TORDREN-453788 format. One record per residue (C-alpha): x, y, z; residue number from 1. Coordinates in steps of 0.1 Angstrom, whole numbers. Layout:
@X->X | Y->Y | Z->Z | n->NUM
...
***
This chain:
@X->303 | Y->170 | Z->672 | n->1
@X->304 | Y->176 | Z->637 | n->2
@X->281 | Y->195 | Z->617 | n->3
@X->261 | Y->188 | Z->583 | n->4
@X->275 | Y->223 | Z->567 | n->5
@X->264 | Y->213 | Z->535 | n->6
@X->227 | Y->217 | Z->547 | n->7
@X->235 | Y->255 | Z->559 | n->8
@X->253 | Y->261 | Z->524 | n->9
@X->224 | Y->285 | Z->506 | n->10
@X->238 | Y->277 | Z->473 | n->11
@X->236 | Y->236 | Z->487 | n->12
@X->200 | Y->247 | Z->492 | n->13
@X->194 | Y->267 | Z->459 | n->14
@X->203 | Y->236 | Z->442 | n->15
@X->181 | Y->214 | Z->461 | n->16
@X->153 | Y->235 | Z->453 | n->17
@X->163 | Y->239 | Z->416 | n->18
@X->160 | Y->201 | Z->417 | n->19
@X->131 | Y->195 | Z->436 | n->20
@X->109 | Y->221 | Z->413 | n->21
@X->125 | Y->206 | Z->379 | n->22
@X->109 | Y->171 | Z->392 | n->23
@X->78 | Y->183 | Z->405 | n->24
@X->74 | Y->198 | Z->371 | n->25
@X->83 | Y->164 | Z->348 | n->26
@X->63 | Y->146 | Z->370 | n->27
@X->34 | Y->170 | Z->367 | n->28
@X->41 | Y->172 | Z->328 | n->29
@X->38 | Y->132 | Z->327 | n->30
@X->5 | Y->131 | Z->346 | n->31
@X->-10 | Y->154 | Z->322 | n->32
@X->3 | Y->140 | Z->294 | n->33
@X->-10 | Y->101 | Z->306 | n->34
@X->-35 | Y->97 | Z->279 | n->35
@X->-74 | Y->101 | Z->286 | n->36
@X->-93 | Y->109 | Z->254 | n->37
@X->-107 | Y->78 | Z->240 | n->38
@X->-115 | Y->78 | Z->204 | n->39
@X->-138 | Y->50 | Z->191 | n->40
@X->-153 | Y->53 | Z->156 | n->41
@X->-169 | Y->19 | Z->163 | n->42
@X->-188 | Y->29 | Z->195 | n->43
@X->-208 | Y->-3 | Z->208 | n->44
@X->-219 | Y->-14 | Z->176 | n->45
@X->-213 | Y->-50 | Z->165 | n->46
@X->-190 | Y->-53 | Z->136 | n->47
@X->-209 | Y->-86 | Z->122 | n->48
@X->-238 | Y->-66 | Z->123 | n->49
@X->-220 | Y->-38 | Z->101 | n->50
@X->-207 | Y->-63 | Z->76 | n->51
@X->-229 | Y->-80 | Z->53 | n->52
@X->-230 | Y->-113 | Z->46 | n->53
@X->-232 | Y->-109 | Z->7 | n->54
@X->-202 | Y->-93 | Z->-4 | n->55
@X->-203 | Y->-90 | Z->-41 | n->56
@X->-203 | Y->-122 | Z->-60 | n->57
@X->-194 | Y->-139 | Z->-25 | n->58
@X->-215 | Y->-153 | Z->0 | n->59
@X->-207 | Y->-159 | Z->42 | n->60
@X->-194 | Y->-200 | Z->43 | n->61
@X->-182 | Y->-202 | Z->82 | n->62
@X->-162 | Y->-186 | Z->107 | n->63
@X->-135 | Y->-213 | Z->109 | n->64
@X->-102 | Y->-220 | Z->89 | n->65
@X->-85 | Y->-189 | Z->96 | n->66
@X->-52 | Y->-181 | Z->112 | n->67
@X->-59 | Y->-158 | Z->143 | n->68
@X->-36 | Y->-142 | Z->166 | n->69
@X->-24 | Y->-162 | Z->190 | n->70
@X->-46 | Y->-169 | Z->224 | n->71
@X->-25 | Y->-155 | Z->251 | n->72
@X->-27 | Y->-138 | Z->284 | n->73
@X->-31 | Y->-103 | Z->259 | n->74
@X->-55 | Y->-112 | Z->238 | n->75
@X->-85 | Y->-103 | Z->257 | n->76
@X->-68 | Y->-65 | Z->265 | n->77
@X->-58 | Y->-58 | Z->228 | n->78
@X->-91 | Y->-67 | Z->209 | n->79
@X->-125 | Y->-55 | Z->220 | n->80
@X->-143 | Y->-73 | Z->188 | n->81
@X->-127 | Y->-101 | Z->165 | n->82
@X->-142 | Y->-113 | Z->135 | n->83
@X->-136 | Y->-141 | Z->114 | n->84
@X->-156 | Y->-151 | Z->78 | n->85
@X->-152 | Y->-172 | Z->50 | n->86
@X->-167 | Y->-161 | Z->19 | n->87
@X->-179 | Y->-185 | Z->-8 | n->88
@X->-187 | Y->-175 | Z->-49 | n->89
@X->-194 | Y->-199 | Z->-75 | n->90
@X->-165 | Y->-186 | Z->-100 | n->91
@X->-139 | Y->-171 | Z->-78 | n->92
@X->-117 | Y->-180 | Z->-51 | n->93
@X->-128 | Y->-183 | Z->-15 | n->94
@X->-118 | Y->-155 | Z->5 | n->95
@X->-109 | Y->-153 | Z->41 | n->96
@X->-121 | Y->-118 | Z->61 | n->97
@X->-108 | Y->-107 | Z->95 | n->98
@X->-114 | Y->-80 | Z->111 | n->99
@X->-101 | Y->-67 | Z->150 | n->100
@X->-106 | Y->-39 | Z->167 | n->101
@X->-92 | Y->-20 | Z->200 | n->102
@X->-111 | Y->3 | Z->215 | n->103
@X->-76 | Y->17 | Z->233 | n->104
@X->-41 | Y->15 | Z->218 | n->105
@X->-15 | Y->29 | Z->237 | n->106
@X->24 | Y->20 | Z->239 | n->107
@X->15 | Y->-12 | Z->257 | n->108
@X->-14 | Y->-25 | Z->241 | n->109
@X->-16 | Y->-28 | Z->202 | n->110
@X->-31 | Y->-47 | Z->172 | n->111
@X->-6 | Y->-73 | Z->159 | n->112
@X->-1 | Y->-72 | Z->126 | n->113
@X->2 | Y->-102 | Z->103 | n->114
@X->40 | Y->-101 | Z->103 | n->115
@X->35 | Y->-112 | Z->140 | n->116
@X->8 | Y->-141 | Z->138 | n->117
@X->16 | Y->-158 | Z->107 | n->118
@X->54 | Y->-165 | Z->116 | n->119
@X->39 | Y->-177 | Z->149 | n->120
@X->18 | Y->-202 | Z->131 | n->121
@X->44 | Y->-216 | Z->114 | n->122
@X->42 | Y->-195 | Z->82 | n->123
@X->73 | Y->-178 | Z->61 | n->124
@X->66 | Y->-143 | Z->50 | n->125
@X->77 | Y->-134 | Z->15 | n->126
@X->73 | Y->-109 | Z->-13 | n->127
@X->58 | Y->-82 | Z->11 | n->128
@X->44 | Y->-51 | Z->-13 | n->129
@X->21 | Y->-21 | Z->-7 | n->130
@X->-3 | Y->-21 | Z->-33 | n->131
@X->-31 | Y->5 | Z->-38 | n->132
@X->-64 | Y->0 | Z->-41 | n->133
@X->-88 | Y->22 | Z->-60 | n->134
@X->-122 | Y->30 | Z->-39 | n->135
@X->-148 | Y->52 | Z->-50 | n->136
@X->-134 | Y->91 | Z->-41 | n->137
@X->-103 | Y->77 | Z->-23 | n->138
@X->-76 | Y->52 | Z->-29 | n->139
@X->-64 | Y->26 | Z->1 | n->140
@X->-28 | Y->12 | Z->1 | n->141
@X->-28 | Y->-22 | Z->15 | n->142
@X->1 | Y->-45 | Z->22 | n->143
@X->4 | Y->-74 | Z->1 | n->144
@X->21 | Y->-106 | Z->17 | n->145
@X->29 | Y->-140 | Z->4 | n->146
@X->24 | Y->-167 | Z->38 | n->147
@X->42 | Y->-203 | Z->30 | n->148
@X->36 | Y->-233 | Z->53 | n->149
@X->41 | Y->-266 | Z->47 | n->150
@X->5 | Y->-275 | Z->39 | n->151
@X->-12 | Y->-244 | Z->25 | n->152
@X->0 | Y->-211 | Z->5 | n->153
@X->-19 | Y->-183 | Z->13 | n->154
@X->-18 | Y->-148 | Z->-6 | n->155
@X->-26 | Y->-114 | Z->17 | n->156
@X->-39 | Y->-83 | Z->17 | n->157
@X->-45 | Y->-62 | Z->52 | n->158
@X->-42 | Y->-26 | Z->66 | n->159
@X->-47 | Y->-11 | Z->100 | n->160
@X->-62 | Y->22 | Z->108 | n->161
@X->-48 | Y->39 | Z->141 | n->162
@X->-72 | Y->68 | Z->152 | n->163
@X->-68 | Y->91 | Z->118 | n->164
@X->-34 | Y->74 | Z->106 | n->165
@X->-29 | Y->47 | Z->82 | n->166
@X->2 | Y->30 | Z->92 | n->167
@X->20 | Y->6 | Z->67 | n->168
@X->45 | Y->-9 | Z->91 | n->169
@X->48 | Y->-18 | Z->127 | n->170
@X->72 | Y->16 | Z->135 | n->171
@X->51 | Y->38 | Z->117 | n->172
@X->22 | Y->22 | Z->138 | n->173
@X->41 | Y->26 | Z->171 | n->174
@X->46 | Y->64 | Z->162 | n->175
@X->12 | Y->69 | Z->155 | n->176
@X->1 | Y->52 | Z->186 | n->177
@X->25 | Y->73 | Z->205 | n->178
@X->16 | Y->104 | Z->188 | n->179
@X->-21 | Y->108 | Z->195 | n->180
@X->-10 | Y->97 | Z->234 | n->181
@X->13 | Y->126 | Z->237 | n->182
@X->-17 | Y->145 | Z->228 | n->183
@X->-39 | Y->130 | Z->257 | n->184
@X->-56 | Y->106 | Z->232 | n->185
@X->-61 | Y->69 | Z->231 | n->186
@X->-69 | Y->62 | Z->193 | n->187
@X->-88 | Y->29 | Z->183 | n->188
@X->-75 | Y->8 | Z->162 | n->189
@X->-86 | Y->-15 | Z->134 | n->190
@X->-69 | Y->-49 | Z->115 | n->191
@X->-84 | Y->-55 | Z->81 | n->192
@X->-71 | Y->-87 | Z->66 | n->193
@X->-86 | Y->-109 | Z->37 | n->194
@X->-66 | Y->-133 | Z->25 | n->195
@X->-70 | Y->-167 | Z->-1 | n->196
@X->-54 | Y->-201 | Z->-3 | n->197
@X->-34 | Y->-201 | Z->-36 | n->198
@X->2 | Y->-204 | Z->-43 | n->199
@X->-7 | Y->-182 | Z->-77 | n->200
@X->0 | Y->-146 | Z->-63 | n->201
@X->-14 | Y->-128 | Z->-91 | n->202
@X->-48 | Y->-144 | Z->-94 | n->203
@X->-47 | Y->-144 | Z->-54 | n->204
@X->-41 | Y->-107 | Z->-53 | n->205
@X->-69 | Y->-102 | Z->-79 | n->206
@X->-96 | Y->-118 | Z->-63 | n->207
@X->-88 | Y->-105 | Z->-30 | n->208
@X->-85 | Y->-66 | Z->-47 | n->209
@X->-120 | Y->-72 | Z->-59 | n->210
@X->-132 | Y->-85 | Z->-31 | n->211
@X->-122 | Y->-54 | Z->-6 | n->212
@X->-138 | Y->-30 | Z->-34 | n->213
@X->-172 | Y->-48 | Z->-32 | n->214
@X->-171 | Y->-46 | Z->7 | n->215
@X->-164 | Y->-9 | Z->8 | n->216
@X->-190 | Y->-4 | Z->-17 | n->217
@X->-216 | Y->-28 | Z->4 | n->218
@X->-211 | Y->-10 | Z->33 | n->219
@X->-228 | Y->26 | Z->45 | n->220
@X->-204 | Y->57 | Z->47 | n->221
@X->-197 | Y->56 | Z->83 | n->222
@X->-187 | Y->20 | Z->84 | n->223
@X->-161 | Y->27 | Z->54 | n->224
@X->-147 | Y->54 | Z->77 | n->225
@X->-143 | Y->28 | Z->102 | n->226
@X->-122 | Y->7 | Z->80 | n->227
@X->-106 | Y->34 | Z->61 | n->228
@X->-104 | Y->66 | Z->76 | n->229
@X->-100 | Y->84 | Z->39 | n->230
@X->-130 | Y->63 | Z->28 | n->231
@X->-161 | Y->82 | Z->14 | n->232
***
């Protein structure tokens, strides 16, 4: 008959107890850090009710014609609301506006940036730059990109807000979500994208900038804050 002496060893038993306690502490910390506090600057309001159909010199024309996030199994989970509009003006380029909102950002689900959906739709992205846009009492940093496909060239301006952060890259966006989640928060997020069909980057960016400035001037402060946390 043999005896398992390891179980009778007091040193071995202490090690088991310490390791068991460490595992319980780790598990407890993980449970405590599961995000549970939802931050949603939009609430139950509808984006298409908040954004006017006339913005500056532009007026609403249609809801179709935009490059949208790929229709996949996560789309419904990613976006609480998705608004697409085309605005036209007599003496300016037509502007395409997309606003996508997610009521909860986690390490698994995050809003798709144009760097994801445009290549998935057959575009090549070029000339990525950060463009400061002057707003009343603040400054918005938007990303400007030229997107080329066989049959169209599109100039884009876009930005994202994640909770109280305005991340300029995918890596910063992931960090913004992770930081909020570690604090126990599930932040909302919004992607705002304006674009124009033209190979002339300078003219396209100028028109997009004017449209963005007119849009912020056309909405009340709480909607401006929803679009850009620093806006007043």
